[in-house]
C-alpha positions as CSV (number, residue, x, y, z in Angstrom):
1,M,-13.1,18.8,6.9
2,K,-11.6,22.0,5.4
3,N,-9.3,22.3,8.5
4,L,-8.0,18.8,8.0
5,I,-7.2,19.5,4.3
6,W,-5.3,22.6,5.3
7,I,-3.4,20.7,7.9
8,L,-2.4,18.1,5.4
9,I,-1.3,20.7,2.9
10,L,0.8,22.5,5.5
11,A,2.4,19.2,6.5
12,A,3.3,18.4,2.9
13,L,4.8,21.9,2.5
14,G,6.8,21.5,5.7
15,M,8.2,18.2,4.5
16,V,9.3,19.8,1.2
17,A,10.8,22.8,3.1
18,C,12.8,20.5,5.3
19,S,14.6,18.8,2.3
20,R,16.6,21.1,0.1
21,S,15.9,20.7,-3.6
22,V,18.2,19.2,-6.2
23,S,18.6,22.6,-7.9
24,Y,19.9,24.1,-4.6
25,Y,22.7,21.4,-4.4
26,D,23.4,21.8,-8.1
27,D,23.9,25.6,-7.7
28,V,26.2,25.3,-4.7
29,I,28.4,22.5,-6.2
30,A,28.6,24.4,-9.6
31,H,29.7,27.6,-7.8
32,A,32.3,25.7,-5.8
33,E,33.6,24.2,-9.1
34,T,34.2,27.6,-10.6
35,V,36.5,28.7,-7.8
36,V,38.2,25.5,-6.6
37,S,41.3,25.9,-8.8
38,E,41.9,29.5,-7.7
39,D,40.5,29.5,-4.2
40,P,40.2,26.0,-2.7
41,D,39.5,27.4,0.7
42,S,36.3,29.1,-0.5
43,A,35.3,26.0,-2.4
44,L,35.6,23.9,0.7
45,S,33.6,26.5,2.7
46,M,30.8,26.1,0.1
47,L,30.9,22.4,0.0
48,E,30.9,21.9,3.8
49,V,27.4,23.3,4.1
50,I,26.2,20.2,2.2
51,D,25.4,16.9,3.9
52,P,26.5,14.3,1.3
53,T,24.0,11.8,2.6
54,E,21.3,14.1,1.2
55,L,22.7,13.9,-2.4
56,S,20.4,11.5,-4.1
57,V,21.4,12.3,-7.7
58,D,24.5,10.3,-8.8
59,S,26.0,13.1,-10.9
60,L,25.9,15.5,-7.9
61,K,27.2,13.0,-5.5
62,A,30.2,12.2,-7.8
63,K,31.0,15.9,-8.4
64,Y,30.8,16.7,-4.7
65,H,33.4,14.1,-3.7
66,Y,35.5,15.0,-6.7
67,L,35.6,18.7,-5.7
68,M,36.2,17.9,-2.0
69,A,39.3,15.7,-2.9
70,S,40.5,18.3,-5.4
71,A,40.3,21.1,-2.8
72,H,42.1,19.1,-0.2
73,E,44.9,18.1,-2.6
74,M,45.4,21.7,-3.7
75,Q,45.6,22.9,-0.1
76,G,48.1,20.2,0.7
77,H,45.7,18.8,3.4
78,V,45.7,15.3,4.6
79,M,43.4,13.4,2.3
80,L,42.3,10.7,4.8
81,A,38.7,11.9,4.7
82,D,38.5,11.5,0.9
83,S,37.8,7.7,0.6
84,M,34.5,8.5,-1.3
85,I,36.6,9.6,-4.3
86,R,36.2,6.0,-5.3
87,Y,32.5,6.8,-6.1
88,S,33.6,9.6,-8.5
89,V,36.1,7.2,-10.2
90,D,33.3,4.6,-10.8
91,Y,30.8,7.3,-12.0
92,Y,33.1,9.1,-14.4
93,K,34.9,6.0,-15.8
94,D,32.8,5.8,-18.9
95,R,31.1,9.2,-18.8
96,D,33.8,11.9,-18.6
97,L,37.4,11.2,-19.5
98,P,39.0,14.3,-18.0
99,R,37.3,13.8,-14.6
100,A,37.9,10.1,-14.8
101,I,41.7,10.7,-15.1
102,K,41.8,13.2,-12.3
103,S,39.5,11.2,-10.0
104,A,41.8,8.1,-10.5
105,T,44.8,10.3,-9.7
106,L,43.1,11.7,-6.5
107,L,42.3,8.1,-5.5
108,A,46.0,7.3,-5.8
109,L,46.9,10.3,-3.6
110,Y,44.3,9.2,-1.0
111,K,46.1,5.8,-0.9
112,L,49.4,7.6,-0.5
113,W,48.1,9.5,2.5
114,S,46.6,6.3,3.9
115,G,50.1,4.7,3.9
116,D,49.7,2.4,0.8
117,G,52.4,4.2,-1.2
118,R,53.4,1.1,-3.3
119,T,49.8,0.6,-4.6
120,A,49.4,4.3,-5.2
121,I,52.6,4.5,-7.3
122,K,51.5,1.5,-9.3
123,Q,48.1,3.1,-10.0
124,L,49.8,6.3,-11.2
125,D,52.0,4.3,-13.5
126,S,48.9,2.6,-14.9
127,L,47.4,6.0,-15.6
128,S,50.6,7.2,-17.2
129,N,50.5,4.2,-19.6
130,L,46.9,4.7,-20.8
131,A,46.6,4.7,-24.6
132,N,44.6,7.2,-26.7
133,V,44.5,9.8,-24.0
134,P,45.3,13.4,-25.0
135,D,48.6,14.7,-23.6
136,S,46.8,17.6,-21.9
137,L,45.0,15.1,-19.7
138,M,48.1,13.2,-18.8
139,I,50.0,16.2,-17.3
140,Y,48.2,16.0,-13.9
141,P,48.8,12.3,-13.2
142,L,52.3,12.5,-14.5
143,V,53.1,15.5,-12.2
144,K,51.8,13.6,-9.2
145,R,53.7,10.5,-10.3
146,A,57.0,12.4,-10.7
147,Y,56.6,14.4,-7.4
148,W,55.6,11.5,-5.2
149,G,58.0,9.1,-7.0
150,L,60.9,11.2,-5.8
151,K,59.7,10.8,-2.2
152,V,58.6,7.2,-2.0
153,S,60.2,5.4,-5.0
154,N,63.6,5.2,-6.7
155,S,62.5,3.4,-9.9
156,E,63.4,4.2,-13.5
157,N,59.7,5.2,-13.9
158,N,60.5,8.5,-12.0
159,R,62.8,9.7,-14.7
160,K,60.5,8.4,-17.5
161,S,57.6,10.4,-16.1
162,I,59.7,13.6,-15.8
163,R,61.1,13.3,-19.3
164,R,57.6,12.8,-20.7
165,L,56.4,15.9,-18.8
166,L,59.3,17.9,-20.3
167,S,58.1,16.8,-23.8
168,I,54.4,17.5,-23.5
169,D,54.2,20.5,-21.0
170,K,55.9,23.5,-22.6
171,D,55.0,26.0,-19.8
172,S,58.2,27.8,-18.8
173,A,57.7,27.7,-15.1
174,S,56.7,24.0,-15.3
175,Q,59.8,23.2,-17.4
176,N,62.1,24.6,-14.7
177,L,60.3,22.5,-12.1
178,Y,60.6,19.3,-14.2
179,K,64.3,19.9,-14.8
180,Y,64.8,20.4,-11.1
181,W,63.0,17.1,-10.4
182,L,65.2,15.4,-13.1
183,Y,68.3,16.8,-11.3
184,V,67.1,15.4,-7.9
185,D,66.4,12.0,-9.5
186,Y,69.9,11.8,-11.0
187,L,71.4,12.9,-7.7
188,Y,69.5,10.4,-5.6
189,N,70.4,7.6,-8.0
190,G,74.1,8.4,-7.9
191,D,74.4,9.9,-11.4
192,N,76.2,13.0,-10.2
193,D,77.6,14.0,-13.6
194,S,74.1,14.1,-15.1
195,A,72.8,15.9,-12.1
196,L,75.5,18.6,-12.4
197,V,74.7,19.1,-16.1
198,V,71.0,19.6,-15.4
199,L,71.8,21.9,-12.5
200,N,74.1,24.1,-14.6
201,E,71.3,24.4,-17.2
202,L,69.0,25.6,-14.4
203,I,71.6,28.1,-13.2
204,D,72.1,29.5,-16.7
205,K,68.4,29.8,-17.3
206,A,68.0,31.7,-14.0
207,I,70.8,34.0,-15.0
208,N,69.2,34.7,-18.4
209,D,65.8,35.3,-16.7
210,K,67.4,37.5,-14.1
211,A,65.8,35.3,-11.4
212,S,68.3,36.0,-8.6
213,S,66.5,34.0,-6.0
214,K,66.4,30.9,-8.1
215,Q,70.0,31.3,-9.1
216,F,70.9,31.5,-5.4
217,S,69.0,28.3,-4.7
218,Y,70.5,26.3,-7.6
219,E,74.1,27.4,-6.8
220,Y,73.6,26.4,-3.2
221,E,72.5,23.0,-4.5
222,K,75.6,22.9,-6.6
223,I,77.8,23.0,-3.4
224,G,76.5,19.5,-2.4
225,V,76.9,18.1,-5.9
226,L,80.5,19.2,-6.2
227,E,81.3,17.7,-2.8
228,E,79.6,14.4,-3.9
229,M,82.0,14.5,-7.0
230,D,85.0,15.1,-4.7
231,R,85.6,18.5,-6.3
232,Y,86.3,20.2,-3.0
233,D,88.3,23.2,-4.3
234,E,85.4,24.2,-6.5
235,S,83.0,23.7,-3.6
236,L,85.0,25.9,-1.3
237,L,85.2,28.7,-3.9
238,L,81.4,28.6,-4.2
239,T,81.0,28.7,-0.5
240,D,83.2,31.8,-0.3
241,K,81.0,33.4,-2.9
242,F,77.9,32.6,-0.8
243,L,79.4,34.0,2.4
244,E,79.9,37.3,0.7
245,K,76.3,37.2,-0.8
246,A,74.2,35.5,1.8
247,P,72.0,37.7,4.1
248,E,73.1,37.9,7.6
249,N,72.3,34.6,9.5
250,S,70.2,33.2,6.7
251,I,72.0,30.0,5.6
252,K,75.5,30.8,6.9
253,H,75.3,27.8,9.3
254,Y,74.8,25.5,6.3
255,I,77.5,27.2,4.3
256,H,80.0,26.6,7.1
257,L,78.7,23.1,7.5
258,W,79.5,22.3,3.8
259,R,83.0,24.0,4.2
260,S,83.6,21.8,7.3
261,L,82.7,18.6,5.3
262,A,84.9,19.7,2.3
263,L,87.9,20.5,4.6
264,F,87.5,17.2,6.4
265,N,87.5,15.2,3.2
266,M,90.6,17.2,2.1
267,G,92.4,16.0,5.3
268,K,92.3,19.4,7.1
269,M,90.9,18.2,10.4
270,D,91.6,21.3,12.5
271,M,90.2,23.7,9.8
272,A,87.1,21.4,9.5
273,I,86.5,21.5,13.3
274,H,86.9,25.3,13.3
275,E,84.3,25.6,10.4
276,L,81.9,23.3,12.3
277,G,82.3,25.6,15.3
278,K,81.4,28.6,13.1
279,A,78.4,26.7,11.9
280,D,77.2,26.0,15.4
281,S,77.6,29.7,16.3
282,C,75.5,30.8,13.3
283,A,72.9,28.2,14.2
284,S,72.4,29.5,17.7
285,V,69.9,32.1,16.5
286,I,67.8,29.9,14.3
287,S,64.4,28.4,15.4
288,D,64.2,25.1,17.3
289,A,62.6,23.4,14.4
290,E,65.3,24.5,12.0
291,K,68.0,23.7,14.5
292,G,66.7,20.1,14.7
293,Y,67.2,19.7,11.0
294,Y,70.7,21.4,11.1
295,N,71.8,19.1,14.0
296,S,70.8,16.0,12.0
297,F,73.8,16.9,9.7
298,A,76.1,18.5,12.3
299,Y,76.0,15.6,14.8
300,V,77.1,13.2,12.0
301,L,80.3,15.3,11.6
302,Y,80.9,15.6,15.3
303,T,80.6,11.8,15.6
304,V,83.1,11.3,12.8
305,F,85.5,14.0,14.2
306,D,85.4,12.3,17.6
307,F,86.2,9.0,16.0
308,Q,89.2,10.6,14.2
309,K,90.5,12.0,17.5
310,T,89.9,9.1,19.9
311,G,89.6,6.1,17.6
312,K,86.3,5.3,19.3
313,L,82.9,5.5,17.9
314,K,80.3,7.2,20.1
315,L,76.6,7.3,19.1
316,I,75.2,9.6,21.8
317,R,74.9,12.5,19.5
318,M,73.4,10.3,16.8
319,A,71.0,8.7,19.3
320,Q,69.8,12.2,20.3
321,I,69.0,13.0,16.7
322,N,67.3,9.6,16.1
323,N,65.2,10.1,19.2
324,I,64.1,13.5,18.0
325,Q,63.3,12.0,14.6
326,K,61.5,9.1,16.3
327,D,59.4,11.5,18.3
328,N,58.5,13.4,15.2
329,L,57.6,10.2,13.5
330,L,55.4,9.1,16.4
331,R,53.7,12.5,16.4
332,S,53.1,12.2,12.7
333,L,51.6,8.8,13.1
334,S,49.5,10.0,16.0
335,I,48.2,12.9,13.8
336,Q,47.5,10.5,11.0
337,R,45.6,8.1,13.3
338,E,43.7,11.0,14.8
339,S,42.8,12.2,11.3
340,E,41.7,8.7,10.3
341,Q,39.6,8.5,13.5
342,N,38.0,11.9,12.9
343,A,37.2,10.9,9.3
344,L,35.6,7.7,10.5
345,E,33.6,9.6,13.2
346,I,32.4,12.1,10.6
347,E,31.4,9.3,8.3
348,N,29.5,7.5,11.2
349,K,27.8,10.7,12.2
350,R,26.7,11.2,8.6
351,L,25.4,7.7,8.3
352,I,23.5,8.0,11.6
353,L,22.1,11.4,10.5
354,K,21.1,9.9,7.2
355,A,19.3,7.0,8.8
356,K,17.5,9.4,11.2
357,N,16.5,11.7,8.3
358,E,15.2,8.7,6.3
359,R,13.1,7.5,9.3
360,Q,11.7,11.0,9.8
361,T,11.0,11.4,6.1
362,A,9.3,7.9,6.0
363,M,7.2,8.8,9.0
364,T,6.2,12.1,7.5
365,V,5.3,10.4,4.2
366,I,3.2,7.8,6.0
367,I,1.4,10.5,8.0
368,V,0.7,12.6,4.9
369,L,-0.5,9.5,2.9
370,A,-2.7,8.4,5.8
371,G,-4.0,11.9,6.0
372,F,-4.8,12.0,2.3
373,L,-6.4,8.6,2.6
374,I,-8.6,9.7,5.5
375,S,-9.4,12.9,3.7
376,G,-10.4,10.9,0.6
377,I,-12.6,8.6,2.6
378,L,-14.3,11.5,4.3
379,S,-14.7,13.4,1.0
380,W,-16.2,10.2,-0.6
381,Y,-18.6,9.8,2.4
382,A,-19.6,13.5,2.2
383,L,-20.2,13.3,-1.5
384,N,-22.1,10.1,-1.2
385,R,-24.4,11.5,1.4
386,K,-24.9,14.6,-0.7
387,R,-25.6,12.5,-3.8
388,K,-28.2,10.4,-1.8
389,A,-29.8,13.6,-0.5
390,I,-30.1,15.0,-4.0
391,E,-31.6,11.7,-5.2
392,K,-34.1,11.8,-2.3
393,E,-35.0,15.4,-3.2
394,E,-35.5,14.3,-6.8
395,Q,-37.7,11.4,-5.8
396,V,-39.8,13.7,-3.5
397,E,-40.1,16.2,-6.4
398,A,-41.2,13.4,-8.8
399,L,-43.8,12.1,-6.3
400,Q,-45.0,15.7,-5.6
401,K,-45.4,16.2,-9.4
402,M,-47.5,13.0,-9.6
403,V,-49.7,14.1,-6.7
404,D,-50.2,17.5,-8.2
405,E,-51.2,16.0,-11.6
406,L,-53.8,13.7,-10.1
407,T,-55.8,15.5,-7.4
408,P,-58.5,13.6,-5.5
409,S,-61.2,15.4,-7.4
410,A,-59.9,14.5,-10.8
411,S,-61.5,11.5,-12.5
412,P,-59.3,9.1,-14.5
413,S,-59.6,9.8,-18.2
414,S,-57.3,7.1,-19.4
415,G,-55.7,3.8,-18.4
416,Q,-52.4,5.4,-17.6
417,E,-54.0,7.9,-15.3
418,S,-55.9,5.0,-13.6
419,L,-52.6,3.2,-13.0
420,R,-50.9,6.4,-11.7
421,R,-53.8,7.0,-9.3
422,A,-53.5,3.5,-8.0
423,M,-49.8,4.0,-7.5
424,L,-50.4,7.3,-5.7
425,Q,-52.9,5.7,-3.4
426,Q,-50.1,3.4,-2.2
427,L,-47.4,6.1,-2.4
428,G,-49.2,9.1,-0.9
429,I,-48.5,8.2,2.7
430,I,-44.9,7.2,1.8
431,K,-44.3,10.7,0.4
432,M,-45.7,12.2,3.5
433,V,-43.3,10.3,5.8
434,A,-40.3,10.5,3.4
435,E,-40.4,14.3,3.4
436,T,-39.5,14.2,7.1
437,P,-37.0,11.3,7.5
438,T,-37.1,11.1,11.3
439,E,-36.5,7.8,13.1
440,Q,-40.3,7.5,13.8
441,N,-41.1,8.0,10.1
442,R,-38.5,5.4,9.1
443,E,-40.2,2.9,11.5
444,M,-43.5,3.8,9.9
445,L,-42.1,3.0,6.4
446,R,-40.9,-0.3,7.7
447,K,-44.4,-1.1,9.0
448,I,-46.0,0.0,5.7
449,S,-43.8,-2.3,3.8
450,S,-44.8,-5.2,6.0
451,I,-48.6,-4.6,6.1
452,D,-49.3,-6.8,3.1
453,S,-47.3,-10.0,3.1
454,D,-47.7,-10.2,-0.6
455,T,-45.4,-7.3,-1.1
456,K,-42.5,-9.2,0.4
457,G,-41.2,-6.0,2.0
458,A,-41.6,-3.7,-1.0
459,L,-43.4,-0.4,-0.9
460,V,-45.7,-1.4,-3.8
461,N,-47.9,-4.5,-4.2
462,W,-46.6,-5.5,-7.7
463,N,-49.2,-8.2,-8.2
464,N,-51.9,-5.5,-8.1
465,V,-49.8,-3.4,-10.5
466,F,-49.3,-6.3,-13.0
467,E,-53.0,-7.0,-12.8
468,I,-53.9,-3.4,-13.6
469,I,-51.4,-3.5,-16.5
470,D,-53.0,-6.6,-18.0
471,N,-56.4,-5.0,-17.8
472,L,-55.3,-1.7,-19.3
473,Y,-53.1,-3.1,-22.0
474,A,-54.7,-6.3,-23.2
475,G,-52.7,-8.7,-21.1
476,F,-49.3,-7.0,-21.7
477,Y,-47.6,-8.2,-18.6
478,S,-48.8,-11.8,-19.0
479,C,-47.4,-11.9,-22.5
480,L,-44.2,-10.3,-21.4
481,H,-43.7,-12.8,-18.6
482,Q,-44.6,-15.7,-20.8
483,R,-42.1,-14.7,-23.6
484,Y,-39.2,-13.2,-21.6
485,G,-39.9,-14.4,-18.0
486,D,-36.8,-16.5,-18.0
487,L,-34.6,-13.8,-19.5
488,L,-35.6,-10.8,-17.5
489,T,-35.3,-10.3,-13.7
490,D,-38.2,-9.2,-11.5
491,R,-36.7,-5.7,-11.2
492,E,-36.4,-5.4,-15.0
493,K,-40.1,-6.5,-15.5
494,Q,-41.2,-3.9,-13.0
495,I,-39.3,-1.1,-14.9
496,I,-40.8,-2.3,-18.2
497,V,-44.4,-2.2,-17.1
498,L,-43.9,1.2,-15.5
499,M,-42.4,2.5,-18.8
500,M,-45.4,1.0,-20.6
501,A,-47.7,3.0,-18.3
502,G,-45.8,6.2,-19.1
503,F,-43.8,6.8,-16.0
504,S,-40.6,8.8,-16.2
505,T,-37.2,7.6,-15.0
506,K,-37.4,9.7,-11.9
507,E,-40.9,8.4,-11.2
508,I,-39.8,4.8,-11.7
509,S,-37.0,5.4,-9.2
510,V,-39.5,6.7,-6.6
511,I,-41.9,3.8,-7.1
512,T,-39.2,1.0,-7.1
513,A,-37.1,2.7,-4.3
514,Q,-34.0,2.7,-6.5
515,T,-31.7,5.5,-7.7
516,T,-32.0,7.0,-11.1
517,A,-28.5,5.8,-11.9
518,T,-29.6,2.2,-11.1
519,I,-32.7,2.6,-13.4
520,Y,-30.5,3.6,-16.3
521,V,-28.2,0.6,-15.7
522,R,-31.2,-1.7,-15.6
523,K,-32.6,-0.2,-18.8
524,S,-29.2,-0.8,-20.5
525,S,-29.3,-4.4,-19.3
526,V,-32.8,-4.9,-20.8
527,R,-31.6,-3.5,-24.2
528,K,-28.7,-6.0,-24.2
529,K,-31.0,-9.0,-23.3
530,L,-33.5,-8.0,-25.9
531,G,-30.8,-7.3,-28.5
532,L,-31.9,-3.6,-29.0
533,P,-29.6,-0.8,-30.2
534,E,-28.9,1.9,-27.6
535,K,-31.2,4.5,-29.3
536,E,-34.2,2.2,-30.1
537,D,-37.3,2.6,-27.9
538,I,-37.9,-0.3,-25.6
539,V,-41.7,0.3,-25.3
540,A,-42.2,0.5,-29.0
541,F,-40.3,-2.7,-29.5
542,L,-42.3,-4.5,-26.9
543,H,-45.6,-3.2,-28.3
544,R,-44.7,-5.0,-31.5
545,E,-43.3,-8.2,-30.0
546,V,-45.7,-8.7,-27.1
547,S,-49.0,-7.5,-28.6
548,V,-51.6,-10.3,-28.8
């Protein structure tokens, strides 16, 4: 019995040990949240030890997917595995405005990575137009709207988002970035004059801040703007400045490329071809990846130059570039499909693992519950046996006490003693065999109970007892039967006459072969039937009511 209980306890502890606590997940996710903005790699490492299928608390589940998507976005990773950010959006919608705004933005970015750019931009526009939202919360969605809008959209909303960022986010570094985006938006939409104004502002700011690298980048951008505005002389002067300042073989190939384009547009074909040759020479030492990008511009000029010379348009060079770009696109699509497939496989594995864990947990719970049920039944059986053994010992003690009080040599001095002696004459042999409850003695008891057919299987001949009671107590039993015979049961009458004869509760339980608990219950039943209060003496009452 004890071994079974210990086994069940160990099984329960094992089940608890196999499943991590809510507090464990809460600590890991909270720690990841503290570092995600500064060190998204570390945050991801912490979160990857968690199986999201084990997160049963909604708040932890929402925060987990929110942090995973945030870390992926900060790293610039493909977000195809972050479809569950929808759960965070639904959870935070009416609970946490800052996280609701950011979760909705991350969901839009997930859609962008999934190829649904139009829906993503519309969602970012909707976020940007929310009312009663603090400006500080709008910066994040507006930044993503402006950045991705330049890549996938040419709508007026791009410029609107950028200008709003310039008005609400006063951070100096951010202001420079937003102005650069504004310049790009003007340029892509053909507003070259506005583009040049913004670009000159950026150059002046870089000069004032003594940011030479930014000044270099902005002035390089200016070459292209000047050529778009047909201001070729200014463009050539700027390229001459760059050829003097540029590090050896850094961007010289592009500088010569811009010079070639300007000279061609000025009608100086030979000089343009010569500059393009210089560009190719400088490009001979750059990486293959960089050379592919350079050739996408250079081959256009070669095609135009050939047409100018021969009057024929040949697309071999352009076809070569297009094929390279097509290969790059196909590789990108292949990587995207592979990422999507990996994300689906990971999700399927998680679902399978979750189902397996749930089945194991259910089986463990069933086994533990069955064990506790069996343990309870065994405990009840053992306690019941113990209780019966105690009752049997009490009955034997009560019988022994009666035997000791009335020895064979003693002569009855009262009616009660006469009745007790008569009872003992019937019960003496019963006590003897009851003290050793072997199968043989049990058979003897069965035989004793069937000797006199008048007893109807009982250990005492109650007709004799009732007759003795009537003789000793002036017809008490006859009067009791006449007055309450229809109200009281036979068992209750037996208990009453024994109480009348002075027998204790334990002695009555021995004589009637019932437990003491049953005797107490029957006494309570008698009180209710006779209308007696709990503390009033039954015998005293019946003395008054039944006396003749």
